[in-house]
mmCIF file of the N, C-alpha and C atoms, coordinates in Angstrom:
data_MODEL
# 
_entry.id   MODEL 
# 
loop_
_atom_site.group_PDB 
_atom_site.id 
_atom_site.type_symbol 
_atom_site.label_atom_id 
_atom_site.label_alt_id 
_atom_site.label_comp_id 
_atom_site.label_asym_id 
_atom_site.label_entity_id 
_atom_site.label_seq_id 
_atom_site.pdbx_PDB_ins_code 
_atom_site.Cartn_x 
_atom_site.Cartn_y 
_atom_site.Cartn_z 
_atom_site.occupancy 
_atom_site.B_iso_or_equiv 
_atom_site.pdbx_formal_charge 
_atom_site.auth_seq_id 
_atom_site.auth_comp_id 
_atom_site.auth_asym_id 
_atom_site.auth_atom_id 
_atom_site.pdbx_PDB_model_num 
ATOM 1   N N  . MET A 1 1  ? 20.422  31.856  4.664  1.00 0.00 ? 1  MET A N  1 
ATOM 2   C CA . MET A 1 1  ? 20.998  31.166  5.595  1.00 0.00 ? 1  MET A CA 1 
ATOM 3   C C  . MET A 1 1  ? 20.283  30.182  6.354  1.00 0.00 ? 1  MET A C  1 
ATOM 4   N N  . ARG A 1 2  ? 19.118  30.763  6.747  1.00 0.00 ? 2  ARG A N  1 
ATOM 5   C CA . ARG A 1 2  ? 18.097  29.888  7.583  1.00 0.00 ? 2  ARG A CA 1 
ATOM 6   C C  . ARG A 1 2  ? 17.555  28.734  6.737  1.00 0.00 ? 2  ARG A C  1 
ATOM 7   N N  . SER A 1 3  ? 17.362  28.754  5.521  1.00 0.00 ? 3  SER A N  1 
ATOM 8   C CA . SER A 1 3  ? 16.812  27.872  4.735  1.00 0.00 ? 3  SER A CA 1 
ATOM 9   C C  . SER A 1 3  ? 17.992  26.820  4.467  1.00 0.00 ? 3  SER A C  1 
ATOM 10  N N  . ASP A 1 4  ? 19.138  27.113  4.626  1.00 0.00 ? 4  ASP A N  1 
ATOM 11  C CA . ASP A 1 4  ? 20.178  26.086  4.459  1.00 0.00 ? 4  ASP A CA 1 
ATOM 12  C C  . ASP A 1 4  ? 20.139  25.383  5.500  1.00 0.00 ? 4  ASP A C  1 
ATOM 13  N N  . PHE A 1 5  ? 20.027  25.859  6.829  1.00 0.00 ? 5  PHE A N  1 
ATOM 14  C CA . PHE A 1 5  ? 20.012  25.144  8.005  1.00 0.00 ? 5  PHE A CA 1 
ATOM 15  C C  . PHE A 1 5  ? 18.761  24.311  7.891  1.00 0.00 ? 5  PHE A C  1 
ATOM 16  N N  . ASN A 1 6  ? 17.691  24.520  7.610  1.00 0.00 ? 6  ASN A N  1 
ATOM 17  C CA . ASN A 1 6  ? 16.617  23.788  7.484  1.00 0.00 ? 6  ASN A CA 1 
ATOM 18  C C  . ASN A 1 6  ? 16.603  22.716  6.370  1.00 0.00 ? 6  ASN A C  1 
ATOM 19  N N  . LEU A 1 7  ? 17.309  23.023  5.434  1.00 0.00 ? 7  LEU A N  1 
ATOM 20  C CA . LEU A 1 7  ? 17.565  22.009  4.505  1.00 0.00 ? 7  LEU A CA 1 
ATOM 21  C C  . LEU A 1 7  ? 18.385  20.903  5.054  1.00 0.00 ? 7  LEU A C  1 
ATOM 22  N N  . GLN A 1 8  ? 19.332  21.193  5.616  1.00 0.00 ? 8  GLN A N  1 
ATOM 23  C CA . GLN A 1 8  ? 20.563  20.257  6.242  1.00 0.00 ? 8  GLN A CA 1 
ATOM 24  C C  . GLN A 1 8  ? 19.820  19.359  7.397  1.00 0.00 ? 8  GLN A C  1 
ATOM 25  N N  . LYS A 1 9  ? 18.844  19.846  8.123  1.00 0.00 ? 9  LYS A N  1 
ATOM 26  C CA . LYS A 1 9  ? 18.237  19.497  9.275  1.00 0.00 ? 9  LYS A CA 1 
ATOM 27  C C  . LYS A 1 9  ? 17.208  18.412  8.764  1.00 0.00 ? 9  LYS A C  1 
ATOM 28  N N  . ASN A 1 10 ? 16.544  18.933  7.587  1.00 0.00 ? 10 ASN A N  1 
ATOM 29  C CA . ASN A 1 10 ? 15.535  17.679  6.915  1.00 0.00 ? 10 ASN A CA 1 
ATOM 30  C C  . ASN A 1 10 ? 16.195  16.636  6.268  1.00 0.00 ? 10 ASN A C  1 
ATOM 31  N N  . SER A 1 11 ? 17.327  16.922  5.691  1.00 0.00 ? 11 SER A N  1 
ATOM 32  C CA . SER A 1 11 ? 18.269  15.703  5.029  1.00 0.00 ? 11 SER A CA 1 
ATOM 33  C C  . SER A 1 11 ? 18.680  14.939  5.990  1.00 0.00 ? 11 SER A C  1 
ATOM 34  N N  . ALA A 1 12 ? 19.093  15.276  7.202  1.00 0.00 ? 12 ALA A N  1 
ATOM 35  C CA . ALA A 1 12 ? 19.602  14.554  8.190  1.00 0.00 ? 12 ALA A CA 1 
ATOM 36  C C  . ALA A 1 12 ? 18.487  13.646  8.816  1.00 0.00 ? 12 ALA A C  1 
ATOM 37  N N  . ASN A 1 13 ? 17.068  14.055  8.951  1.00 0.00 ? 13 ASN A N  1 
ATOM 38  C CA . ASN A 1 13 ? 16.049  13.268  9.387  1.00 0.00 ? 13 ASN A CA 1 
ATOM 39  C C  . ASN A 1 13 ? 15.575  12.071  8.167  1.00 0.00 ? 13 ASN A C  1 
ATOM 40  N N  . VAL A 1 14 ? 15.790  12.688  7.145  1.00 0.00 ? 14 VAL A N  1 
ATOM 41  C CA . VAL A 1 14 ? 15.407  11.610  5.901  1.00 0.00 ? 14 VAL A CA 1 
ATOM 42  C C  . VAL A 1 14 ? 16.442  10.375  5.937  1.00 0.00 ? 14 VAL A C  1 
ATOM 43  N N  . SER A 1 15 ? 17.800  10.662  6.108  1.00 0.00 ? 15 SER A N  1 
ATOM 44  C CA . SER A 1 15 ? 18.631  9.860   6.025  1.00 0.00 ? 15 SER A CA 1 
ATOM 45  C C  . SER A 1 15 ? 18.373  8.726   7.307  1.00 0.00 ? 15 SER A C  1 
ATOM 46  N N  . GLU A 1 16 ? 18.051  9.303   8.471  1.00 0.00 ? 16 GLU A N  1 
ATOM 47  C CA . GLU A 1 16 ? 18.041  8.445   9.786  1.00 0.00 ? 16 GLU A CA 1 
ATOM 48  C C  . GLU A 1 16 ? 16.669  7.586   9.524  1.00 0.00 ? 16 GLU A C  1 
ATOM 49  N N  . GLN A 1 17 ? 15.709  7.974   8.908  1.00 0.00 ? 17 GLN A N  1 
ATOM 50  C CA . GLN A 1 17 ? 14.444  7.176   8.671  1.00 0.00 ? 17 GLN A CA 1 
ATOM 51  C C  . GLN A 1 17 ? 14.685  6.262   7.585  1.00 0.00 ? 17 GLN A C  1 
ATOM 52  N N  . SER A 1 18 ? 15.549  6.542   6.568  1.00 0.00 ? 18 SER A N  1 
ATOM 53  C CA . SER A 1 18 ? 15.625  5.546   5.442  1.00 0.00 ? 18 SER A CA 1 
ATOM 54  C C  . SER A 1 18 ? 16.320  4.263   5.917  1.00 0.00 ? 18 SER A C  1 
ATOM 55  N N  . LYS A 1 19 ? 17.079  4.380   6.797  1.00 0.00 ? 19 LYS A N  1 
ATOM 56  C CA . LYS A 1 19 ? 17.939  3.066   7.148  1.00 0.00 ? 19 LYS A CA 1 
ATOM 57  C C  . LYS A 1 19 ? 16.866  1.906   7.343  1.00 0.00 ? 19 LYS A C  1 
ATOM 58  N N  . VAL A 1 20 ? 17.443  0.620   7.020  1.00 0.00 ? 20 VAL A N  1 
ATOM 59  C CA . VAL A 1 20 ? 16.651  -0.493  7.232  1.00 0.00 ? 20 VAL A CA 1 
ATOM 60  C C  . VAL A 1 20 ? 17.668  -1.183  7.915  1.00 0.00 ? 20 VAL A C  1 
ATOM 61  N N  . LYS A 1 21 ? 17.155  -2.119  8.955  1.00 0.00 ? 21 LYS A N  1 
ATOM 62  C CA . LYS A 1 21 ? 18.140  -3.004  9.709  1.00 0.00 ? 21 LYS A CA 1 
ATOM 63  C C  . LYS A 1 21 ? 18.027  -4.508  8.839  1.00 0.00 ? 21 LYS A C  1 
ATOM 64  N N  . LEU A 1 22 ? 19.231  -4.787  8.623  1.00 0.00 ? 22 LEU A N  1 
ATOM 65  C CA . LEU A 1 22 ? 19.250  -6.003  7.989  1.00 0.00 ? 22 LEU A CA 1 
ATOM 66  C C  . LEU A 1 22 ? 18.554  -7.288  8.720  1.00 0.00 ? 22 LEU A C  1 
ATOM 67  N N  . THR A 1 23 ? 18.849  -7.164  10.006 1.00 0.00 ? 23 THR A N  1 
ATOM 68  C CA . THR A 1 23 ? 18.058  -8.325  10.863 1.00 0.00 ? 23 THR A CA 1 
ATOM 69  C C  . THR A 1 23 ? 16.532  -8.453  10.580 1.00 0.00 ? 23 THR A C  1 
ATOM 70  N N  . ASP A 1 24 ? 16.090  -6.998  10.583 1.00 0.00 ? 24 ASP A N  1 
ATOM 71  C CA . ASP A 1 24 ? 14.670  -7.053  10.530 1.00 0.00 ? 24 ASP A CA 1 
ATOM 72  C C  . ASP A 1 24 ? 14.272  -7.567  9.192  1.00 0.00 ? 24 ASP A C  1 
ATOM 73  N N  . LEU A 1 25 ? 14.916  -7.222  8.346  1.00 0.00 ? 25 LEU A N  1 
ATOM 74  C CA . LEU A 1 25 ? 14.577  -7.923  6.910  1.00 0.00 ? 25 LEU A CA 1 
ATOM 75  C C  . LEU A 1 25 ? 14.669  -9.315  6.897  1.00 0.00 ? 25 LEU A C  1 
ATOM 76  N N  . LEU A 1 26 ? 15.806  -9.837  7.476  1.00 0.00 ? 26 LEU A N  1 
ATOM 77  C CA . LEU A 1 26 ? 15.870  -11.312 7.387  1.00 0.00 ? 26 LEU A CA 1 
ATOM 78  C C  . LEU A 1 26 ? 14.919  -11.941 8.226  1.00 0.00 ? 26 LEU A C  1 
ATOM 79  N N  . SER A 1 27 ? 14.593  -11.526 9.359  1.00 0.00 ? 27 SER A N  1 
ATOM 80  C CA . SER A 1 27 ? 13.407  -12.154 9.942  1.00 0.00 ? 27 SER A CA 1 
ATOM 81  C C  . SER A 1 27 ? 12.229  -12.061 9.563  1.00 0.00 ? 27 SER A C  1 
ATOM 82  N N  . ARG A 1 28 ? 11.874  -10.974 8.749  1.00 0.00 ? 28 ARG A N  1 
ATOM 83  C CA . ARG A 1 28 ? 10.781  -10.814 7.925  1.00 0.00 ? 28 ARG A CA 1 
ATOM 84  C C  . ARG A 1 28 ? 10.639  -11.961 6.879  1.00 0.00 ? 28 ARG A C  1 
ATOM 85  N N  . ILE A 1 29 ? 11.766  -12.195 6.165  1.00 0.00 ? 29 ILE A N  1 
ATOM 86  C CA . ILE A 1 29 ? 11.983  -13.062 4.982  1.00 0.00 ? 29 ILE A CA 1 
ATOM 87  C C  . ILE A 1 29 ? 11.797  -14.565 5.658  1.00 0.00 ? 29 ILE A C  1 
ATOM 88  N N  . ASN A 1 30 ? 12.392  -14.947 6.790  1.00 0.00 ? 30 ASN A N  1 
ATOM 89  C CA . ASN A 1 30 ? 12.088  -16.026 7.245  1.00 0.00 ? 30 ASN A CA 1 
ATOM 90  C C  . ASN A 1 30 ? 10.494  -16.250 7.924  1.00 0.00 ? 30 ASN A C  1 
ATOM 91  N N  . GLU A 1 31 ? 9.989   -15.508 8.173  1.00 0.00 ? 31 GLU A N  1 
ATOM 92  C CA . GLU A 1 31 ? 8.604   -15.593 8.559  1.00 0.00 ? 31 GLU A CA 1 
ATOM 93  C C  . GLU A 1 31 ? 7.714   -15.721 7.385  1.00 0.00 ? 31 GLU A C  1 
ATOM 94  N N  . GLU A 1 32 ? 8.156   -15.072 6.381  1.00 0.00 ? 32 GLU A N  1 
ATOM 95  C CA . GLU A 1 32 ? 7.338   -15.269 5.125  1.00 0.00 ? 32 GLU A CA 1 
ATOM 96  C C  . GLU A 1 32 ? 7.560   -16.674 4.664  1.00 0.00 ? 32 GLU A C  1 
ATOM 97  N N  . LYS A 1 33 ? 8.837   -17.215 4.908  1.00 0.00 ? 33 LYS A N  1 
ATOM 98  C CA . LYS A 1 33 ? 8.989   -18.608 4.378  1.00 0.00 ? 33 LYS A CA 1 
ATOM 99  C C  . LYS A 1 33 ? 8.215   -19.594 5.046  1.00 0.00 ? 33 LYS A C  1 
ATOM 100 N N  . LYS A 1 34 ? 8.216   -19.475 6.503  1.00 0.00 ? 34 LYS A N  1 
ATOM 101 C CA . LYS A 1 34 ? 7.372   -20.212 7.282  1.00 0.00 ? 34 LYS A CA 1 
ATOM 102 C C  . LYS A 1 34 ? 5.893   -20.191 7.004  1.00 0.00 ? 34 LYS A C  1 
ATOM 103 N N  . ILE A 1 35 ? 5.556   -19.253 6.538  1.00 0.00 ? 35 ILE A N  1 
ATOM 104 C CA . ILE A 1 35 ? 4.114   -19.085 6.335  1.00 0.00 ? 35 ILE A CA 1 
ATOM 105 C C  . ILE A 1 35 ? 3.733   -19.689 4.815  1.00 0.00 ? 35 ILE A C  1 
ATOM 106 N N  . GLU A 1 36 ? 4.746   -19.507 4.006  1.00 0.00 ? 36 GLU A N  1 
ATOM 107 C CA . GLU A 1 36 ? 4.580   -19.995 2.684  1.00 0.00 ? 36 GLU A CA 1 
ATOM 108 C C  . GLU A 1 36 ? 4.599   -21.714 2.706  1.00 0.00 ? 36 GLU A C  1 
ATOM 109 N N  . ARG A 1 37 ? 5.501   -22.070 3.503  1.00 0.00 ? 37 ARG A N  1 
ATOM 110 C CA . ARG A 1 37 ? 5.841   -23.352 3.746  1.00 0.00 ? 37 ARG A CA 1 
ATOM 111 C C  . ARG A 1 37 ? 4.531   -24.245 4.275  1.00 0.00 ? 37 ARG A C  1 
ATOM 112 N N  . ASN A 1 38 ? 3.919   -23.495 5.188  1.00 0.00 ? 38 ASN A N  1 
ATOM 113 C CA . ASN A 1 38 ? 2.693   -24.172 5.778  1.00 0.00 ? 38 ASN A CA 1 
ATOM 114 C C  . ASN A 1 38 ? 1.453   -24.007 4.825  1.00 0.00 ? 38 ASN A C  1 
ATOM 115 N N  . ARG A 1 39 ? 1.385   -23.053 3.797  1.00 0.00 ? 39 ARG A N  1 
ATOM 116 C CA . ARG A 1 39 ? 0.336   -22.800 3.119  1.00 0.00 ? 39 ARG A CA 1 
ATOM 117 C C  . ARG A 1 39 ? 0.607   -23.975 1.971  1.00 0.00 ? 39 ARG A C  1 
ATOM 118 N N  . ASN A 1 40 ? 1.721   -24.178 1.489  1.00 0.00 ? 40 ASN A N  1 
ATOM 119 C CA . ASN A 1 40 ? 2.049   -25.200 0.584  1.00 0.00 ? 40 ASN A CA 1 
ATOM 120 C C  . ASN A 1 40 ? 1.934   -26.773 1.130  1.00 0.00 ? 40 ASN A C  1 
ATOM 121 N N  . PHE A 1 41 ? 2.237   -26.921 2.633  1.00 0.00 ? 41 PHE A N  1 
ATOM 122 C CA . PHE A 1 41 ? 1.763   -28.169 3.068  1.00 0.00 ? 41 PHE A CA 1 
ATOM 123 C C  . PHE A 1 41 ? 0.250   -28.320 3.159  1.00 0.00 ? 41 PHE A C  1 
ATOM 124 N N  . ALA A 1 42 ? -0.479  -27.267 3.669  1.00 0.00 ? 42 ALA A N  1 
ATOM 125 C CA . ALA A 1 42 ? -2.033  -27.621 3.669  1.00 0.00 ? 42 ALA A CA 1 
ATOM 126 C C  . ALA A 1 42 ? -2.407  -27.755 2.362  1.00 0.00 ? 42 ALA A C  1 
ATOM 127 N N  . LEU A 1 43 ? -2.123  -27.247 1.151  1.00 0.00 ? 43 LEU A N  1 
ATOM 128 C CA . LEU A 1 43 ? -2.625  -27.417 -0.185 1.00 0.00 ? 43 LEU A CA 1 
ATOM 129 C C  . LEU A 1 43 ? -2.240  -28.852 -0.602 1.00 0.00 ? 43 LEU A C  1 
ATOM 130 N N  . SER A 1 44 ? -0.993  -29.403 -0.293 1.00 0.00 ? 44 SER A N  1 
ATOM 131 C CA . SER A 1 44 ? -0.535  -30.616 -0.575 1.00 0.00 ? 44 SER A CA 1 
ATOM 132 C C  . SER A 1 44 ? -1.401  -31.568 0.222  1.00 0.00 ? 44 SER A C  1 
ATOM 133 N N  . VAL A 1 45 ? -1.913  -31.225 1.335  1.00 0.00 ? 45 VAL A N  1 
ATOM 134 C CA . VAL A 1 45 ? -2.633  -32.331 2.241  1.00 0.00 ? 45 VAL A CA 1 
ATOM 135 C C  . VAL A 1 45 ? -4.060  -32.419 1.471  1.00 0.00 ? 45 VAL A C  1 
ATOM 136 N N  . ALA A 1 46 ? -4.558  -31.254 1.109  1.00 0.00 ? 46 ALA A N  1 
ATOM 137 C CA . ALA A 1 46 ? -6.035  -31.015 0.685  1.00 0.00 ? 46 ALA A CA 1 
ATOM 138 C C  . ALA A 1 46 ? -5.912  -31.772 -0.707 1.00 0.00 ? 46 ALA A C  1 
ATOM 139 N N  . ALA A 1 47 ? -5.006  -31.573 -1.576 1.00 0.00 ? 47 ALA A N  1 
ATOM 140 C CA . ALA A 1 47 ? -4.753  -32.099 -2.796 1.00 0.00 ? 47 ALA A CA 1 
ATOM 141 C C  . ALA A 1 47 ? -4.792  -33.724 -2.725 1.00 0.00 ? 47 ALA A C  1 
ATOM 142 N N  . VAL A 1 48 ? -4.046  -34.426 -1.635 1.00 0.00 ? 48 VAL A N  1 
ATOM 143 C CA . VAL A 1 48 ? -4.004  -35.727 -1.706 1.00 0.00 ? 48 VAL A CA 1 
ATOM 144 C C  . VAL A 1 48 ? -5.279  -36.177 -0.885 1.00 0.00 ? 48 VAL A C  1 
ATOM 145 N N  . SER A 1 49 ? -5.838  -35.439 0.015  1.00 0.00 ? 49 SER A N  1 
ATOM 146 C CA . SER A 1 49 ? -7.183  -36.012 0.218  1.00 0.00 ? 49 SER A CA 1 
ATOM 147 C C  . SER A 1 49 ? -8.170  -35.901 -0.690 1.00 0.00 ? 49 SER A C  1 
ATOM 148 N N  . ALA A 1 50 ? -8.252  -35.043 -1.683 1.00 0.00 ? 50 ALA A N  1 
ATOM 149 C CA . ALA A 1 50 ? -9.256  -35.051 -2.725 1.00 0.00 ? 50 ALA A CA 1 
ATOM 150 C C  . ALA A 1 50 ? -9.084  -36.323 -3.458 1.00 0.00 ? 50 ALA A C  1 
ATOM 151 N N  . VAL A 1 51 ? -7.557  -36.465 -3.802 1.00 0.00 ? 51 VAL A N  1 
ATOM 152 C CA . VAL A 1 51 ? -7.614  -37.704 -4.880 1.00 0.00 ? 51 VAL A CA 1 
ATOM 153 C C  . VAL A 1 51 ? -7.793  -38.828 -3.928 1.00 0.00 ? 51 VAL A C  1 
ATOM 154 N N  . THR A 1 52 ? -7.670  -39.186 -2.727 1.00 0.00 ? 52 THR A N  1 
ATOM 155 C CA . THR A 1 52 ? -8.108  -40.300 -2.189 1.00 0.00 ? 52 THR A CA 1 
ATOM 156 C C  . THR A 1 52 ? -9.377  -40.472 -1.952 1.00 0.00 ? 52 THR A C  1 
ATOM 157 N N  . VAL A 1 53 ? -10.152 -39.293 -1.759 1.00 0.00 ? 53 VAL A N  1 
ATOM 158 C CA . VAL A 1 53 ? -11.615 -39.312 -1.497 1.00 0.00 ? 53 VAL A CA 1 
ATOM 159 C C  . VAL A 1 53 ? -12.187 -39.792 -3.168 1.00 0.00 ? 53 VAL A C  1 
ATOM 160 N N  . PHE A 1 54 ? -11.667 -39.213 -4.090 1.00 0.00 ? 54 PHE A N  1 
ATOM 161 C CA . PHE A 1 54 ? -12.146 -39.426 -5.440 1.00 0.00 ? 54 PHE A CA 1 
ATOM 162 C C  . PHE A 1 54 ? -11.816 -40.989 -5.916 1.00 0.00 ? 54 PHE A C  1 
ATOM 163 N N  . GLY A 1 55 ? -10.758 -41.616 -5.261 1.00 0.00 ? 55 GLY A N  1 
ATOM 164 C CA . GLY A 1 55 ? -10.306 -42.836 -5.623 1.00 0.00 ? 55 GLY A CA 1 
ATOM 165 C C  . GLY A 1 55 ? -11.353 -43.639 -4.975 1.00 0.00 ? 55 GLY A C  1 
ATOM 166 N N  . ILE A 1 56 ? -11.711 -43.437 -3.712 1.00 0.00 ? 56 ILE A N  1 
ATOM 167 C CA . ILE A 1 56 ? -12.432 -44.305 -2.895 1.00 0.00 ? 56 ILE A CA 1 
ATOM 168 C C  . ILE A 1 56 ? -13.927 -44.421 -3.515 1.00 0.00 ? 56 ILE A C  1 
ATOM 169 N N  . ILE A 1 57 ? -14.353 -43.150 -4.072 1.00 0.00 ? 57 ILE A N  1 
ATOM 170 C CA . ILE A 1 57 ? -15.616 -43.265 -4.726 1.00 0.00 ? 57 ILE A CA 1 
ATOM 171 C C  . ILE A 1 57 ? -15.659 -43.863 -5.994 1.00 0.00 ? 57 ILE A C  1 
ATOM 172 N N  . LEU A 1 58 ? -14.744 -44.015 -6.765 1.00 0.00 ? 58 LEU A N  1 
ATOM 173 C CA . LEU A 1 58 ? -14.554 -44.762 -7.968 1.00 0.00 ? 58 LEU A CA 1 
ATOM 174 C C  . LEU A 1 58 ? -14.661 -46.349 -7.679 1.00 0.00 ? 58 LEU A C  1 
ATOM 175 N N  . THR A 1 59 ? -13.853 -46.684 -6.630 1.00 0.00 ? 59 THR A N  1 
ATOM 176 C CA . THR A 1 59 ? -14.004 -48.130 -6.337 1.00 0.00 ? 59 THR A CA 1 
ATOM 177 C C  . THR A 1 59 ? -15.212 -48.612 -5.815 1.00 0.00 ? 59 THR A C  1 
ATOM 178 N N  . LEU A 1 60 ? -16.094 -47.735 -5.325 1.00 0.00 ? 60 LEU A N  1 
ATOM 179 C CA . LEU A 1 60 ? -17.383 -48.237 -4.829 1.00 0.00 ? 60 LEU A CA 1 
ATOM 180 C C  . LEU A 1 60 ? -18.098 -48.839 -6.163 1.00 0.00 ? 60 LEU A C  1 
# 
């Protein structure tokens, strides 16, 4: 009888801890998208700069 009570109590704790808030997930996804967008922008600027410098060196 006592082990049944402990089992029910533990299963209730697990179900409460395993709940995930949708708003938290969406905000995390949006933050990751912003970070990825900034990284892509920085990479694009670096690539364009490298091509520009290479072009200037070739014209000299």
